[in-house]
DRENKOLFI-741225 format. One line per 3 residues: their letters; for each residue x, y, z of C-alpha. Coordinates in Angstrom, 2 decimals, decimal comma, m for minus. Example, Ala and Ser with C-alpha at 12.3 -4.5 7.8 and 13.67 -1.06 7.14 Angstrom:
# residues 2
AS	12,30/m4,50/7,80; 13,67/m1,06/7,14 .
This chain:
# residues 522
MHP	m1,54/24,41/17,48; 0,35/21,42/18,87; 3,67/20,91/17,01 .
DDI	2,58/17,42/15,98; m0,53/18,89/14,31; 1,35/21,23/11,95 .
PVP	0,60/20,01/8,40; 3,42/17,99/6,86; 4,18/20,34/3,91 .
LRI	4,64/23,28/6,27; 6,97/21,23/8,46; 9,05/20,26/5,41 .
ARQ	9,20/23,92/4,30; 10,47/24,91/7,76; 13,04/22,13/7,63 .
AAR	14,22/23,44/4,26; 14,64/26,92/5,75; 16,62/25,57/8,73 .
TPD	18,94/23,17/6,86; 18,91/24,25/3,19; 22,17/22,52/2,28 .
ATA	21,42/19,17/3,88; 20,54/16,29/1,55; 16,80/15,63/1,34 .
VSA	16,69/13,19/m1,59; 19,29/10,71/m2,78; 18,10/9,09/m6,00 .
PEG	19,70/7,26/m8,94; 19,36/10,41/m11,05; 21,11/12,61/m8,48 .
ELT	20,77/14,24/m5,07; 18,62/17,17/m3,96; 19,41/19,41/m1,04 .
YRT	16,50/20,71/0,99; 16,99/24,07/m0,73; 16,66/22,57/m4,24 .
FDR	13,85/20,24/m3,16; 11,87/23,19/m1,78; 12,57/25,41/m4,80 .
RAR	11,48/22,81/m7,35; 8,34/22,04/m5,35; 7,41/25,74/m5,27 .
AVA	7,77/25,86/m9,07; 5,35/22,94/m9,41; 2,95/24,69/m7,04 .
GEL	3,07/27,85/m9,15; 2,13/25,93/m12,30; m0,72/24,10/m10,59 .
RAA	m2,15/27,29/m9,10; m1,95/28,98/m12,50; m4,02/26,07/m13,85 .
GAG	m6,60/26,55/m11,08; m5,71/23,69/m8,72; m6,39/24,25/m5,06 .
PED	m7,92/22,75/m1,90; m9,90/19,52/m2,37; m8,58/19,09/m5,92 .
TVL	m6,79/15,82/m6,63; m3,67/15,83/m8,78; m2,34/12,71/m10,47 .
VAV	1,30/11,97/m9,64; 2,32/10,70/m13,09; 6,03/10,14/m12,42 .
GRG	8,02/7,13/m11,32; 10,12/6,61/m8,21; 12,91/9,04/m7,50 .
ADW	13,50/12,78/m7,15; 10,65/13,68/m9,51; 8,17/11,81/m7,30 .
AVA	9,38/13,68/m4,22; 9,13/17,07/m5,97; 5,68/16,23/m7,37 .
VLG	4,15/15,26/m4,01; 5,54/18,27/m2,15; 4,66/20,63/m5,02 .
IWY	1,05/19,46/m5,01; 0,84/20,09/m1,28; 2,46/23,50/m1,66 .
AGA	m0,34/24,32/m4,14; m2,91/23,34/m1,49; m4,13/20,34/m3,51 .
APL	m3,95/16,60/m2,82; m1,80/13,97/m4,58; m3,65/11,10/m6,24 .
LVD	m1,36/8,12/m5,73; m1,86/5,85/m8,73; 0,59/3,63/m10,57 .
PAA	1,34/5,63/m13,74; 2,17/2,35/m15,49; m1,34/0,96/m14,89 .
PDE	m3,22/m0,20/m18,01; m4,86/2,71/m19,83; m8,39/1,49/m19,16 .
RLR	m7,80/1,30/m15,42; m6,00/4,65/m15,33; m8,96/6,36/m17,01 .
ALL	m11,39/4,72/m14,58; m9,41/5,83/m11,53; m9,08/9,40/m12,78 .
AAA	m12,84/9,54/m13,36; m13,59/8,09/m9,91; m11,36/10,66/m8,22 .
RTR	m12,63/13,51/m10,45; m9,04/14,38/m11,33; m8,35/17,20/m13,79 .
YAV	m4,69/17,88/m12,98; m1,43/15,97/m13,23; 2,25/16,39/m12,46 .
VTG	4,60/14,95/m15,08; 8,29/15,40/m15,89; 7,68/17,70/m18,87 .
HVA	5,97/18,35/m22,21; 6,76/14,96/m23,75; 5,39/13,06/m20,75 .
AAA	2,29/15,30/m20,73; 1,56/14,47/m24,38; 1,93/10,76/m23,72 .
LRR	m0,39/10,98/m20,71; m3,00/12,82/m22,78; m2,95/10,04/m25,40 .
RCG	m3,35/7,39/m22,71; m6,18/9,17/m20,89; m8,00/10,27/m24,03 .
EEL	m8,46/13,77/m22,64; m6,48/16,84/m21,67; m5,30/17,26/m18,10 .
FWA	m3,92/20,52/m16,76; m0,35/19,67/m15,87; 2,76/20,87/m14,12 .
GTR	6,29/19,66/m14,79; 8,92/18,68/m12,25; 11,77/19,89/m14,49 .
GEA	10,76/23,58/m14,59; 9,91/23,82/m18,32; 6,99/26,23/m17,85 .
PYA	7,67/29,92/m17,03; 5,34/30,22/m14,03; 6,34/32,02/m10,87 .
AAD	7,11/29,90/m7,84; 4,43/29,82/m5,15; 4,76/29,93/m1,40 .
PAA	3,37/26,88/0,44; m0,38/27,09/0,92; m1,75/27,37/4,44 .
VAP	m3,66/24,08/4,33; m6,40/23,55/6,89; m6,00/20,51/9,20 .
GSL	m9,23/18,97/7,94; m8,46/19,46/4,25; m7,68/16,64/1,84 .
AYV	m4,07/15,41/2,04; m4,07/12,56/m0,49; m6,27/9,99/m2,20 .
LFT	m5,28/6,36/m2,63; m7,33/3,55/m4,13; m7,83/0,31/m2,29 .
SGS	m9,48/m2,83/m3,61; m13,29/m2,72/m3,54; m15,61/m5,51/m2,39 .
TGR	m18,18/m4,35/m4,94; m15,77/m4,99/m7,78; m14,85/m1,29/m8,00 .
PKP	m11,73/0,23/m6,41; m12,44/2,50/m3,44; m10,75/5,91/m3,27 .
VAV	m9,68/6,56/0,33; m9,48/10,24/1,29; m6,94/11,04/4,02 .
GHA	m6,92/14,40/5,80; m3,95/16,56/6,76; m4,63/16,37/10,50 .
GLA	m4,37/12,58/10,64; m1,35/12,50/8,35; 0,50/15,11/10,43 .
RQT	m0,09/13,28/13,70; 0,87/9,89/12,28; 4,05/11,34/10,78 .
AVL	5,10/12,80/14,13; 4,27/9,65/16,09; 6,20/7,36/13,74 .
AER	9,22/9,67/13,59; 9,43/9,42/17,38; 8,75/5,67/17,52 .
YGL	11,50/4,89/15,00; 13,87/7,40/16,62; 14,49/9,30/13,38 .
TAA	17,01/12,15/13,33; 18,75/14,28/10,73; 21,52/11,65/10,62 .
DRV	19,19/8,95/9,29; 19,17/7,79/5,69; 15,85/6,00/5,10 .
LQF	15,28/3,66/2,18; 12,47/4,49/m0,26; 11,53/0,94/m1,23 .
AAP	7,73/0,99/m1,60; 6,11/1,64/m4,95; 5,13/5,33/m5,40 .
AFD	1,45/4,39/m5,63; 1,61/2,55/m2,28; 0,90/4,62/0,86 .
VSL	3,92/3,12/2,62; 6,01/5,33/0,31; 4,66/8,32/2,27 .
EEA	5,45/6,65/5,58; 9,03/6,16/4,43; 9,48/9,74/3,20 .
LPT	7,48/12,11/5,40; 8,88/11,32/8,89; 12,34/11,42/7,28 .
WCT	11,92/14,90/5,80; 10,19/16,28/8,90; 13,24/15,32/10,97 .
GGT	15,82/16,53/8,43; 16,96/13,10/7,23; 17,64/11,80/3,73 .
AVF	15,23/9,70/1,66; 17,31/7,20/m0,34; 15,50/5,95/m3,44 .
VDD	16,33/2,51/m4,78; 16,09/2,20/m8,55; 14,71/m1,35/m8,55 .
NLA	12,61/m2,73/m5,70; 12,40/m6,09/m7,49; 16,03/m6,87/m6,69 .
SPA	16,61/m9,78/m4,34; 17,64/m9,03/m0,74; 21,18/m10,23/m1,49 .
ELE	21,32/m7,78/m4,40; 19,92/m4,98/m2,23; 22,55/m5,39/0,51 .
PFL	25,46/m3,73/m1,38; 23,20/m0,77/m2,19; 22,28/m0,35/1,48 .
ARR	25,91/m0,55/2,51; 27,12/1,84/m0,20; 24,43/4,45/0,58 .
QVT	24,81/3,98/4,37; 21,08/3,36/4,81; 20,06/3,28/8,47 .
VVN	16,33/2,40/8,35; 14,31/0,24/5,93; 10,58/m0,44/5,69 .
LPT	10,02/m3,69/3,80; 7,10/m5,97/2,89; 7,09/m8,84/5,37 .
PYW	7,53/m11,58/2,71; 10,58/m9,76/1,30; 12,16/m9,47/4,74 .
AQW	11,34/m13,15/5,46; 13,15/m14,08/2,25; 16,12/m12,02/3,46 .
AKD	16,12/m13,77/6,86; 16,10/m17,21/5,23; 18,87/m16,21/2,81 .
VER	21,26/m14,98/5,50; 20,61/m18,20/7,42; 21,59/m20,27/4,36 .
RPR	24,55/m18,06/3,44; 25,84/m16,33/6,60; 27,43/m12,93/5,94 .
PLP	27,72/m9,50/7,58; 24,67/m7,29/7,11; 24,99/m3,64/5,99 .
PAL	26,86/m1,96/8,86; 24,85/1,29/9,05; 21,47/m0,49/9,20 .
RHV	20,00/0,05/12,68; 16,27/m0,63/12,32; 13,95/m2,68/10,10 .
VIG	10,21/m2,08/9,81; 8,07/m4,81/8,23; 4,40/m4,83/7,25 .
SDA	1,71/m5,51/4,64; 1,52/m9,21/5,60; 1,65/m11,35/8,71 .
GRT	5,13/m12,52/9,63; 6,34/m15,50/11,64; 8,61/m15,62/14,65 .
ADL	10,71/m18,32/12,96; 12,05/m15,62/10,66; 12,78/m13,37/13,63 .
VRW	14,91/m16,17/15,09; 16,79/m16,47/11,79; 17,23/m12,71/11,52 .
YAA	18,60/m12,17/14,99; 20,85/m15,24/14,73; 22,45/m13,52/11,72 .
GGP	23,10/m10,39/13,80; 20,26/m8,36/12,29; 19,10/m5,10/13,92 .
DVT	15,81/m4,66/15,78; 12,60/m5,31/13,84; 9,27/m3,53/14,25 .
SAY	6,20/m5,19/12,75; 3,67/m2,56/11,66; m0,03/m3,08/10,97 .
GLT	m2,50/m0,74/9,38; m4,90/m0,08/6,55; m5,28/2,57/3,91 .
EST	m8,29/3,77/5,91; m6,16/4,12/9,06; m3,54/6,43/7,50 .
ITA	m1,07/3,60/6,90; 0,10/2,33/10,30; m2,16/1,94/13,34 .
TCH	m0,37/m0,57/15,57; 3,23/m1,68/16,06; 4,97/m4,61/17,69 .
ATH	8,60/m4,04/18,65; 10,84/m7,13/18,65; 14,36/m7,63/19,94 .
PGP	16,87/m10,50/20,06; 16,23/m13,13/22,69; 13,32/m15,22/23,98 .
SAG	10,78/m12,51/23,06; 11,09/m13,66/19,44; 8,62/m16,41/20,37 .
TPD	8,20/m19,97/19,17; 8,73/m20,70/15,46; 5,10/m21,46/14,67 .
EVI	3,77/m18,16/16,04; 2,50/m15,28/13,96; 4,18/m12,01/14,90 .
PLG	1,59/m10,02/16,89; m0,05/m6,86/15,58; 1,19/m5,23/18,76 .
VPL	m0,31/m2,23/20,50; m1,95/0,92/19,09; 0,14/3,98/18,31 .
DGV	m0,32/7,04/20,50; m3,71/8,57/19,76; m5,08/5,38/18,15 .
RAY	m7,87/3,41/19,81; m8,28/m0,30/19,05; m11,47/m2,15/20,01 .
VLD	m12,01/m5,91/19,82; m15,78/m6,32/19,50; m18,28/m9,13/19,07 .
EAL	m21,20/m9,12/16,64; m23,24/m6,97/19,06; m20,41/m4,38/19,13 .
EPT	m19,62/m5,30/22,72; m15,98/m5,60/23,87; m14,72/m9,17/24,05 .
ADD	m12,93/m10,64/27,05; m9,15/m10,96/27,04; m7,98/m13,75/24,70 .
AAG	m11,45/m14,02/23,13; m11,77/m13,60/19,36; m13,51/m10,57/17,92 .
ELY	m13,37/m8,10/15,06; m10,88/m5,24/15,22; m12,21/m1,68/15,02 .
LAG	m9,87/1,32/14,87; m10,59/4,84/16,04; m8,79/8,08/16,82 .
HCL	m6,79/10,58/14,78; m5,54/7,83/12,45; m8,85/7,48/10,60 .
ARG	m9,15/8,69/7,03; m11,91/11,17/6,20; m13,68/8,35/4,38 .
YHD	m14,11/7,28/0,77; m13,73/10,14/m1,70; m17,20/11,13/m2,99 .
RAA	m18,69/7,86/m1,62; m20,90/8,95/1,24; m22,92/5,73/1,47 .
LTA	m19,83/3,51/1,51; m18,19/5,79/4,07; m21,21/5,50/6,36 .
ERF	m21,13/1,71/6,04; m17,50/1,26/7,13; m16,85/4,35/9,28 .
VAD	m19,46/3,90/11,99; m20,29/5,80/15,17; m17,91/5,08/18,06 .
PFA	m20,11/4,16/21,06; m17,13/4,35/23,42; m16,12/7,95/22,70 .
APG	m17,61/11,44/22,53; m20,56/12,06/20,18; m19,43/12,51/16,60 .
ERM	m16,39/10,24/16,95; m16,10/7,38/14,46; m14,49/3,96/14,31 .
YRT	m13,51/1,87/11,29; m14,50/m1,75/10,85; m11,32/m3,48/9,67 .
GDR	m12,72/m6,94/8,90; m9,76/m8,50/10,73; m10,32/m11,10/13,44 .
VRR	m8,03/m10,64/16,44; m7,72/m11,36/20,13; m6,27/m9,11/22,79 .
APD	m3,84/m10,64/25,27; m4,04/m9,58/28,94; m1,01/m7,31/28,40 .
GTL	m2,88/m5,45/25,64; m1,06/m7,02/22,68; m3,27/m7,67/19,66 .
RFL	m2,84/m10,97/17,83; m4,08/m11,58/14,28; m6,42/m14,54/13,67 .
GRT	m7,61/m14,03/10,09; m10,14/m12,20/7,93; m13,89/m11,99/8,41 .
DDQ	m14,51/m11,68/4,67; m12,96/m12,69/1,38; m10,24/m10,09/1,45 .
VKI	m6,69/m11,40/1,13; m3,17/m9,99/0,95; m1,26/m10,76/m2,25 .
RGH	2,37/m9,55/m2,36; 1,54/m6,86/0,17; m1,55/m5,58/m1,67 .
RVE	m5,01/m5,86/m0,19; m7,17/m7,72/m2,70; m10,93/m8,14/m2,63 .
LKE	m12,00/m11,27/m4,47; m15,04/m9,43/m5,81; m12,77/m7,04/m7,67 .
VEA	m10,95/m9,97/m9,27; m14,29/m11,48/m10,28; m15,41/m8,20/m11,79 .
AVA	m12,22/m7,95/m13,86; m12,57/m11,54/m15,13; m16,27/m11,12/m15,86 .
AHP	m15,41/m8,22/m18,17; m13,98/m10,74/m20,66; m16,55/m11,24/m23,44 .
DVV	m16,26/m15,04/m23,38; m16,83/m15,43/m19,61; m20,38/m16,21/m18,54 .
DVV	m19,79/m17,14/m14,89; m16,89/m16,65/m12,53; m15,95/m17,05/m8,90 .
ARA	m12,66/m16,16/m7,22; m11,30/m18,03/m4,24; m8,25/m17,72/m2,00 .
VPH	m6,57/m21,15/m2,03; m3,62/m22,00/0,25; m0,57/m23,16/m1,68 .
QGE	2,91/m23,71/m0,25; 1,95/m21,81/2,89; 0,67/m18,67/1,11 .
PQV	m2,80/m17,66/m0,14; m3,16/m17,65/m3,91; m6,05/m16,17/m5,84 .
VVY	m7,72/m18,69/m8,16; m10,62/m18,04/m10,50; m13,04/m20,66/m11,75 .
VAA	m14,81/m19,62/m14,92; m17,43/m20,95/m17,30; m17,37/m19,83/m20,92 .
VPG	m20,15/m18,61/m23,14; m21,66/m21,71/m24,81; m19,88/m22,49/m28,05 .
RAL	m16,79/m20,42/m27,14; m13,42/m21,96/m26,38; m11,69/m20,27/m23,44 .
DGG	m8,13/m20,96/m22,34; m7,02/m20,16/m18,78; m3,59/m18,95/m19,85 .
VLR	m5,04/m16,64/m22,47; m7,50/m15,28/m19,91; m4,69/m14,47/m17,46 .
RDL	m2,70/m12,69/m20,17; m5,77/m10,64/m21,05; m6,16/m9,65/m17,40 .
AAR	m2,49/m8,71/m17,11; m3,05/m6,11/m19,83; m5,98/m4,57/m17,96 .
VPG	m5,32/m4,76/m14,21; m2,34/m4,57/m11,82; m0,30/m7,72/m11,34 .
HLV	m1,61/m8,46/m7,85; m5,14/m8,79/m9,28; m4,09/m11,42/m11,83 .
PAR	m5,01/m14,86/m10,41; m2,35/m17,52/m10,00; m4,62/m20,03/m11,75 .
ACV	m7,62/m19,73/m14,05; m9,61/m22,96/m14,19; m12,09/m23,24/m17,04 .
LPR	m15,05/m25,51/m16,21; m18,10/m26,51/m18,28; m20,16/m24,82/m15,54 .
LPR	m19,64/m23,73/m11,97; m21,05/m26,05/m9,27; m23,96/m24,32/m7,63 .
TPG	m26,73/m25,29/m5,24; m30,39/m25,16/m6,35; m30,55/m21,77/m4,65 .
GKL	m27,77/m20,45/m6,88; m25,03/m20,39/m4,26; m21,60/m21,71/m5,07 .
DVR	m21,02/m25,32/m4,04; m17,41/m25,10/m2,87; m17,13/m28,87/m2,59 .
GLP	m17,52/m29,17/m6,35; m14,49/m27,00/m7,17; m11,36/m28,88/m8,25 .
DPF	m7,97/m28,40/m6,62; m6,18/m25,96/m8,95; m2,75/m27,00/m7,69 .
APR	m3,20/m30,78/m7,91; m0,61/m32,52/m10,12; m1,87/m32,63/m13,64 .
AAA	m2,88/m36,03/m14,91; m0,54/m37,54/m17,47; m1,47/m36,52/m20,96 .
ARP	m3,73/m39,08/m22,57; m1,89/m41,22/m25,09; m3,53/m42,77/m28,16 .
PLA	m4,16/m46,47/m27,70; m1,67/m48,87/m29,20; m2,74/m50,31/m32,53 .
EPA	m4,38/m53,70/m32,28; m2,35/m56,44/m33,95; m3,68/m57,44/m37,32 .
């Protein structure tokens, strides 16, 4: 077996045996050496195996960011099962729906109290393991997971109005981890920030290459802090590499331009992703003395990152109005730019991006028809090879660099999360007073904003603010629209299609409130 193909949990176990006293996790609640990290993960694995968890089983990671999250993920892998990455703070209704869709019967929590709370929220018993070692089960050695077995499941927004569970295999995860560790030049001396939410696959990209090279994962307690507030933390913890959402980094670049100051001295590399960035912010960043920036692009279905664009100070930053390119494929990733007939486009001609190679997920968990629709046969490779239709419009420059042009469908990025407008519509339509709804992505102040237009059941009064608050209690924040416009009825053509021209501008200045007429003189 090629060293890059060794499953990630086995590589972490070997790292723990080689450097047991090195620091693996630095979190607000304390630090874990590789020895302690490995020991606690084996205890979790023993509990899960005693409960019957094994290959192809999904296990809910019901802990927040920090050392418990790290122990939970590694313990699930040591048991031979697959973590289900879901926000444990999601509304109860959504949490139950996701557990049912993933057929999840197991969970990892911090202990008995958390397990009881989870049972009340889910309405049913889940077999659980605790990260604090409360149960008296024997520790288990890491399972010998097969390369093709399930590594993790993560939900992405669904165009049918239902979230799609993406199933990623160990082979693809192992290769991506090795490739990114090499690309970012990670070593045992690195201290890598854990900034992404635990239910976001970027959290794995931050942690796994770090642990496989013997570095330290540094968990931040609050990823809602402003960049200026984050800087002292980075300096104090001597963080060397960060992986940030592009809008957050762009905010940082603008802030250091307005208020020049030294950046954290140990910081040597910044990775950005989840949204398209602009070269104007690169100019600001490098003018402030910032370290090199790599812009990463990928999808949940492509095992996180598929292409990278390395930037450096100087003219290569580009002109201010340019979008930072998607870059070139990682080693082992194939990127095709195809027309509607699935024929390759000429250089600099627009087409849809298809990805292929070891990066591809296995498909959608227990969704064979949906998998067949999006993971199609690769006509440019050996029989049996697949490619994934991304829905992104791109063009390939003569030097091979991919440049992003937009989406081919109604999918948008909101605060780094991929959002399908159909899923927003489905959530709004679940309100008992909504009879018709359409969601649109409307540009506002240079960023796309999700807006819903709704019509109420006749005779019912519906308030847009109340509707948004109702949604906030049922769905994640990125699915809550920025505006909810209540109309007497939605403008539609005689054929029933939406008449976009009849929709009002949701961000237009509100008309002055009507005043009662002045009294007529007697």
